[in-house]
N, C-alpha and C positions, 0 to 999 in steps of 0.2 A: 504493500500500500504506500509506503514511504517513497518508493521509486516512482510510482505513477504520479504522486503528488509533486515530486520534484520536476518531472518531465512537463507537467501541465503548466507549472510556473515559468519554465524556461522558454517555452515555445513562443509566446508573444514577444519576449525579449529578442529572440532570434529573428523574428519577422521584422521587428522595429530596426534592428541592426542592418538587415538587408536594405530596407527602404532608405535609411539614412546614408548608407554607403553608395547607393545608386545616385542619390541627389547631389552628392559631392563629386561625382565623376561623370558629369554630362558631356556629351560630345560637343566639340566646337561647331558652331553653326554660322554659315555664311549664306544667307538666303539669296535666292535668285527668283525673279518674277518672269514667267512666260505668259504670252497671250495667244489664245486660240479662238478665233471667231468671236472676238469681243469678250471672252472670258479670261480673266487674269488668274493665273495659278502661281501661288507662292511655294517654292521648293526650299524649305528651311535648311536642308542638309545636303545640298548639291555638292558641296565641297568634299563630302565623303566618297564621291565617285572617283576621286583621284587617289587611287590605291598606293601610289608612290609617295604621297605626302607624308612626311614624318609624323605629323600630329594625328593623321588618320591611322597610321600603323600603330602608333603608341596607344591610342584609345581602344582600337579593336583588341590589341594584345592584352591590355589591362582588364578589359571586360571579360575576355576569355579566361584569364588567370582567376579573376574574381568568381566567375561561374564555376570553374573547376573546384575552387575552394568551398563554394556553397554546396555543390553536389557531393563533395567528399564527406559532408556531414550527414548525408543520408546513409543509414546503416546498411541498406541493401542496394547500394548504388551498382554493385557488380553482380547482382543476382541473375539478371538475364544473361549477361556474358558468361558467367560460370555455368549456368544451366545449359546454354547452347553448346558450349565446349564439351560438357559432359555428355550431352545427347549425341554429338558428333562422334565422340570416342566410342560410345556404346554401339553406334551403327557400324563403326569400322572404317567406312569410307563413303564418299559421295561422288557422283559422276554428273557432269554437265557437258553441254555442247557436243552431243553425239552426232557424228557425220558418217553416213554410209555411202560408199561409192557404188556405181552400177555393177561393179564386179565383186560386190559384197565384202569390201574391206571396211572395218570399223576403226574410227579415230575418235578419241574422247579425252576430256580432261578429268582426271581423278585426283581427289584429295583425301589422304588418310585422315582419320579422326584426330590424330596427334599433330598433323601438319598445318602450317599457316597458309600455304599456297598449293594450287593444283599443278599436277604434272601431266604431260601428254603421253598417252598410251595408244597401242594399236593391236588389232587382232584380225586374223583371216576368218571372217564370218563370226556369228554369235558364239559358236562352240570352239573357236580357235584359241590357241594359246596366247595369253596376254603378253605383250612385249612393251617394255618401257622405251619411250622415244626421246623425251626431252624434259629437262628440269630448268625452269627459268632462273634458278640460282646459278646456272652455268653461264648466263649471259653477263660476261665480265668486261665488255669492251670499254666501259668508262673507267676502269681501273679502280673502282671503289666497291663498297659493300651495299650498294643500293638494292632495294628489295623489289624486284620486278614480279609482275603477275602476268600470266597468259590470259588475254582477254578475247582472243579470236583465233580460230584455226580454219584452214581451207586446204583439203587434200586435192591433188590433181585428179583428173577424171579417172585415171587408171590406178590411183592410189600409190604411185611410185614416189611421189614427192609430196611434201606438205608445207604450206606456209604457216608460220607461227608468229602472231603479233603479240608484243609485250609492252606493258606500260608500268608506271609507278605512281604512287601517291595520288590516286584518283584522277590522274590526267587521262584525257581521251586520245591525244596524239600518241601514236604507237611507233615502235620500231619492229620491222618485220625481217625474219630470217627464213631461209628455205633449207629444208633438210631432205636428203636422200634417204628414203625409208629403209631400204635394204642394207645400205652400208652404215647408216646412222651418222653420216657426215653432214656437216653444215656448210653450205656454200659461203664463200667469203663476202659476198655482197650483202649489204644491209640497207633495206628500204626505210626511209624516214619520211616525216611530214605527211603522214596518213593516219586515219582513224577508221580502219575497216570494221570495227565492231559497231560503229555508229553510222557511218556513211560509206556505202558503196561496196564493202566487202573486198574480196579478192577473187577475180574470175579467171580461171585458167584457160589457156589455149587448148584446143583439142588434143594436140600432140604433147602437151606438157612442157613445151620449150620456153614458156613464158606466161605472163599473166597481166591482167589489167587491174589498176587500182586508182583511186581518186586521191590526188595530191593537193596539199595546201601550200601555196607559194611561200607563206611566212612560217617561220619556225616558232615564233613566240605567239602562243594562243591568246595572250592577253593584249596583243597589239591591235590597234584600230584596223579594221578591214581584214582581219584574219580569215573570215569566212568568204571573202570575195575572191573572184577569179580563180576558183579551184579548177582542176583539169584532170581528165582521165588520161593516164599514162600507160603505154604498153612497155612492160619491162621484160627483156629477154635474158634468160639465165646466161651467165658468163660475160655479161656486158657491164660497164660501169654504170651504177644506178644514178650517178649525177649527169649522165648523158641521156637527157629526157626525150622520149618520143611521144609527143602529144597527139592524141587521136580524136578528142572530143572536148572542146572548151570554147570560151568566148574568143580567145585569141586565134585558135586553130580553125574555127568555123564562123567567121564574121557574117557570112551570108544567112546563118540561122537566127541572128539577132538574139542570142541567148542573154538572159538576165545575169549579170555578173554576181548577184547575190545568191543565185541558185546553184547548187552543186551538181555537176554532171556525174552520172555513174553508169556503169555497164549493168543492165538489169537482167537480161536473159539472152539465150541464143538457141538456135536449132542447127541443123546440118548446114544451112545456107545463109542465115542472117544473124546479125547482132541487133539487139534492142538497147538503146540508151535512154536514160531518164534524167530529168531535171528535178532535184530534190529540194524541197523547201518545207515549210510547215503547213502547206495546204493539204487538205484531205484527199483531193484528186490532183494528179500531176500530168505533165506533158512528156511525151516520149517521141523518139526518132528511130528510124531503121536504116540499116546499111548492109550491103552484101558483104559477107565474110571475106570473100576473095578480094574484092575491091579495097576493103579497109586494110588488109594485110599487104596489099600492093602499094599502099601509101596514098590512096585516093581519099577524098574528103566529102564524097557525095551522100551525106546523110539526108534523109527526107522525113517530113513529119509522119508520125504513125497514128497516135491518138492524142486528143487534147483534153484539157480539164473538163470541158463541157460534156464530154462523153461519159463522165462519171464511172470510170473504170478502176477496179482494184484487183490485186492478186492475179496478175497476168502470168500465164504459163504457156510456153511453146511446146508443141508435140508434133513433130513433122510439119506438115503444111497447116495444121490446125492451131488456132490461138484460142485458149480457154481463158475466161476471166469472170469475175463477179461484177455485176452492174447494178448501180442504183439509178439508172436512167428510167424514170417513170416507175420506180420500185423503191419502197421504204426499206425493206428487209433483204434486199439483194435478189437478183436472179443469177443463176449459173448459165453462162452463155458460151457460144463458140462462133468463130468466124475464120476466114481464110487469111493466111499471113500475107499473100500477095494481092488480094482484093478484099481488104478488111472493110467491114461495115459495123461500127461499134454502136451506132444508134438503132440499128435494125438487124441485130444478129440472130442466129438460131438460138432460141431459148431452150436449154436442156432441162433446167429445173425452174419452174415458175416461182414467184414470190410466195412465201408462206405467211399466213396471217399473224401468228404469234411466235414464230421462230425466225431468228436471224441466221442466215447461212454464214458459216465461218470458213474453216479450212476445207480444202479439197485436194485430192491427189489422183492423177490419171495413171491407171495401171492397165495391164494386158486384159484384165477381166472386166473393166469398167471404171467408173469414177466414184470413189468413196468421198463422202463429204459429211461435215458436221453442222449442227445447228445448236443454238442456245435460246432459251426462253428466259427473259429478264436478266440475262447474263450469267445465270447460276444453275441452269438445268440443261445439260448437254445431251444430244442424241446423235446417233450415227446412222448413215444411210449409204446404199450402193445403187448407183444408176447403171443398170446392165441391160443391154438389148432393148432400150427404150422403157424399161420398167424401173420404177422407183421402189427399192426394197428397204424396209426398216430392219436394222440389225440390233438385236438385243445385246446390251453391254454386259460385261462380266459382273458389274455392280453399278447401281445408280451413281452418276458422276456429275460433278459441278462443271468440269471442263475436260475437254479431250484434245489431244494433239495427234497429228497423223504424220507418219513417215513411210516412204515407199522407195523402192530401188529405181523405178522409172516406168515409162509407158510400155516397155517391152517385157515387163516382168510382172508376176502375180503377187509378189511379196508386199504385204501391207502390215504396218505395226500401229497400234494405238496406245497412247499413254493416258490413263484415266487418273483423275485426282479430285479432291474436294477439300473443304476447309479443315476437316478432321480425318481425312483419308490420305495416307501417304501415296504418292504417285506410283502406279504400277504399270509395267509395259507388257503388252500382249501382242502376239502374232495371230492374225486371223487366217483360218483355213477355209477358203470358199467352197471346197468340195464337201467338207463335213459341217460347214456352218458353225464352227467352234473356235474358241480362243485357247491358245496355250501361252503360259507365262514365259516371257523372255526378259526378265529383269536384269539390268546391268548393275544395280546396286542391291545389297542385302535388304530384305524387308524384315523388320524387327517389330517386336511388340513394345508398346508404350503404355504400361499399366497405369501410369500417373494421369493419362489422358482418357482412360476408358469411360469415364463418366461425363466427358465434355460432349455437348450436343450442339446441333445447328438448328436454328429456326429461320426459315425463309418466309418473309411476309411482305406485304406491300402497305404503304402508308399513303393516305389521300392527302395530297398537297392542297394548299389554299386555293389553287385554280382548278382543282378536280383531278389532276393527273395522279396516277398511281405510281409511287416511288418504291422500287424494290429495296428491301432492307434486309441485310444478312446479320443474324445474331449468333454469337458463339458464347456459350456459358456452361457452367456445371449444372447438371440436371436437377440438383437439389436446391438451387437458389430460390429465394422467396421474393415475391413481388411486394416488397415492403418499403420501397423508395430509398433503400440504404446501400444498394449495390454500386460500386465504382464503375462508371461507364466510360469506355474509351471509344470514341466514334471517329472513324476515318472516312474522308471524302476526297474525291479528285475532280472529275467532271470537266475534261478538256481534251481537245485533239481527237475526239472520237475514240478514246481509249477506254475499254471496258475493264472493270475490276472483277475478273473472273476468279472463281475459287482455286486455291492452291493449298498444299499442305502447310498450314501457317502455324509454325511452332510458337512464334511470338504471341499470336492470338490465344493459343491454348494455354500458354504459360500465364497470360493475363487472367484467363478463366480459372486456372488452377489456384491462383492467388486470391480468388474470390470475386473477380470482376466480371463484367459483361463487355465483350468486344463487339462493336457494331461496324458494319461497312454500309454506308449510305450510297446507293448507286444513283447519284444525282445526275440531272441533265447536263449534257456536255460530253458524256461518254456515248457509247454505242450499244448499251445493253438492250435497248428497244428500237434499234434501227436508226435510220437517218433523222427521223423527227426528234429522236432523243438527243442526237448530236447537235442539231440545229436549235434545240430548245435551250441550250446553254452556250451560245455562240454569239460573239460580238454584242449586239444590243439586247439579246435575250439572256446574257450571262447572269443577271440577277437571279434567274431561276435556280442556278447551281447552288448559291449559298442559301437561298430561301428554302430549297428542298432539304438542305442540311438542317436548317432551323426547324422546319416542320417535322422532320424525323426525330429530332431531339425532343421537341415538345410532346410528340406522341409517346416516346419512351418514358418521359416524366409523368404524363397523364395516366399511363398504364402501370405506373409504379415499379417499373424496372429500376428506376433511379430517381434522383432529384437534382435540382439546380446546383447544389453544392457538392454533387458527386459526379459531374460531367466534365470530361476533358475531350477536346476536339483535336484532331491530328490532320494536318495538310502538308503534303510534300510537293515541291516543284510547282507546277501549275495549280496543284491543290491548295497552294498558299493563297490564291485568289478566293477560293471557296471558303476556306476556314478564316482567312484574314478579314474578309468582308462579313462573315457571320459574327465574328467577335466584335467588329466595330459597329455593326448594325444592332446586335443584341448582346452587349457586354454583360447584361444581367443573367443571361441564360447559361453561361459556362463558368465553371470554377477555374478551369485552366485551358490553355491552348498550346499546342506544339506546332511551330512553323519550321519545317525542315527544308533547307535550301529553297526558300519559298519565293515565288513571284508575288511581290507585294507592292511594286511600283511600276505597273505596266505602262504608265505615261512615259516613262523613260526607257523601259524595257523594249518597247516597239521601235525605238530609234537605234538600237544596237545593230551591228552588222548581221548577227544571226537574228533577223527580224521575226518577231511573232505576230506582226501586224495581220498576217493572213488569218490567224485564229482570233486575235483580240480586237482588231480594228485599226484603221489608219488615222493618224492625226491630220491628214490632209483632207479628210471628208468630215463635214460638220456633224453629221448624224453619228458616224462611227467614233468621232472624237468624244462625244457625250457618253457613248458606251464604254470607251476605255477609261474615262474619268470616273464613271460610276463604279467600275470594278477595281479601282485603285485603293487598296486598303490603307496605304501610307497617307494618302490625301484625305482619308475619312477618319483619321485619328482626331478627336475633338478635345481640346484643352479643358481640363477641369472635370474629366469623366473618370469614373471608377471602373477600371478595366480588370479582367481576371489575371491570374498569374500566367505568364507567357515565357516559354523557352524558344528562342529563335536560333537556328543554326545556319552556318554558311561554310562553303569549302573554298579555301584559298586558291585551289586549282580548278574551280568550277568555270567552264566556258559557256555553260547553258544559262545559268543564273549567276551573274557576277556577284561576288561576295558583298559589294557595296549595297546591293538591293536589300538583303536582310539587315545589314548594318544600319542603313538609313531608317528602316522601320523600327528597329530597336531603339535607335537614338531618339526618335520623335515620341515613341511610346513612353520611354523613360522620363522624358521631359514633361509630357502632358498628362500622364496618369496621376490621379490623386488618391488611388487606393493604396493600401499597404501590401498589396500582392507583388511578389517579385517579378521583375522583367529581366530575363537573363539572355545574354548574347554569347554564343559559343562558336568561335571560328575554328574549323578543322584545318590545321596547318600541314597535315599529312594527307589531305583528301580533296575530293572535288565534288561531283554531283551525287555521290553516294556509293558508287561502285568503283571498279578498277583498283582495288586495294586488297589487303589480306583479310581473311575471314574474321580473325579476332579484332581487327580494327573496325570492321563493319558491325560486329556484334557489340563492341564497346560503345559505339555511337547509339545503337538501339537501346542499350542498357541504360544510358543516360535519359533517353526519352521515356522509357518504361518506368524508371525509378522517380523521375520528376513528376510524372502523372500520378503515380500512387502516393507520393508525398503530398501533393496538393489536394488529393481527394480524401486524405485522412486515414489511409491504411496504417494501422498501428506499427507494422514492421518497417515502415519507411520514414518515420518521424525523426528529425534531427535531434541529437542528444547534446545540446550545448549546455554549458554550465550556468547555474543561477548566480546572481550577484549576492 
């Protein structure tokens, strides 16, 4: 009893100390006023965008040090990290990025439970003997002990060679080496200034003598114009990688009038043609086509293939046939086919018509027909086969939230499916069309998790204020009581048409194991319910994204899953708009918020070289400007308001959301907030946008988010134990 009494007395003192410390270390402010269409916008912390300014560096570092000192007082700060590492060790090893060549060679990244980074392995077929290929720790060209991770692999068509991309500290720019698989020797050439895991990949020539990749002219990813004037390069093995052969770019193809801010990539090919694409943040993109023979002869006669207005996605070439998903006059996609030499994308042959409540997802063309998947509300997956004009439903091995497909190619029967869900570990199966049965072909060991056996999933829909039904996923222990006392962690994204499909979420289950409810709000802006869902949280309709989150949160409070002082919201990247605006519009509704590498200042974000204007809106259009301003959480912080506790994170090497964006939001919130709730900024000086680093580093960052949320929601095991006076 004495211990509890002492803790109760010390907690207010701890909070008061936090508040006082923040108010004495406010960021330097140098306001700038911009005017758009008669509206004046004051940007109080524009100066923080200069990341080379000593005062900016000093302030961000001091805030990060302070945040770490605060988080260190949470008794279970490392709980999630320790649990994840223990679960990994129990499993033995994990496998990602499996690639299968048409001649049945398997390449994959495998990380032992005791290892920090994955290594590359190979085997001849599923039953073949596993062979170690490459360890990123052997990449020592810089003469130091930098910790590289493999973030992308690409085997040649016959599997005799493999391209291995590596990076460090969360950076997306990679260095690529080529290995001869049989001899295990690495070619001396090193490809730099590329990010194949994010843009363009590596596409091999048919004979394996070289490959295409997208090159960035600038080496400094923080430099202005870094994303401009990228180029597709043909690299031949045995040649100097600094001797560049451009084959698709603004400079090489001036007649195409390509936009210098859009990245050209090699998308696909068949026996006769290459397809190139311009990559930006648009949902639909523009492509071009060229004869293989003519390109390799040095000719430049690319011609248009399809345009954005054709609403084409997921293109695959198979001989003379072009398969694709279309949203042209279809909300939930149709699966279509046209001829590569005489394409008609607006009036193609429709193989699978639009389904009312199911969105068509992946598909694979095989010798036996076309296998394809659908999802309902983004969380209920189904599998079908189109064979001889008949649409056949295939019963899954078990009900699944999501399915991914893998096939050897159009001339083979092999098809594999990987099924997973929020509480079901991903399992891989091979389908036998002759017996209509599945056989297990797992690459990783499937183990029991007795600590999660009582964690259940509830999939519901919540009626939004405008009548739309918002899908909401709930993960919790089966014995929780609806007594308004459960800590609720609600995650939301809602942008770029990205759906939050179920996956085996150990973080969510550990939250439930600790007594909480984890929720995923499938807000508008994603594609869970097709094109209308994406367009419902896009540009001027973006307020639907954060109001869907607010409506879902209020529903859970009204249904007594939780209460206002037990709710934490989590938004990452573009989800920072959703959560940032929810907390600035309804600060009373949340006890805490976590903004992870967040977009919080889109008025400035859309002006960067990697422009998100295609998604958020343009400042050159008066209507779209109003939409961008409305979604800007930084500009909606109101002085004198009581805001909830907020943890804001940024990555020093983040090229997608520059670290000044979360820093500016934190600075303004610290200055204008009048509550005693802590506002913490944590800059990851060894990371970027969340990936491309070691497993324990990623787990450690999640552990801070996990423990901060439980601390703020009052979980007894996470309350700081500071001394009384």
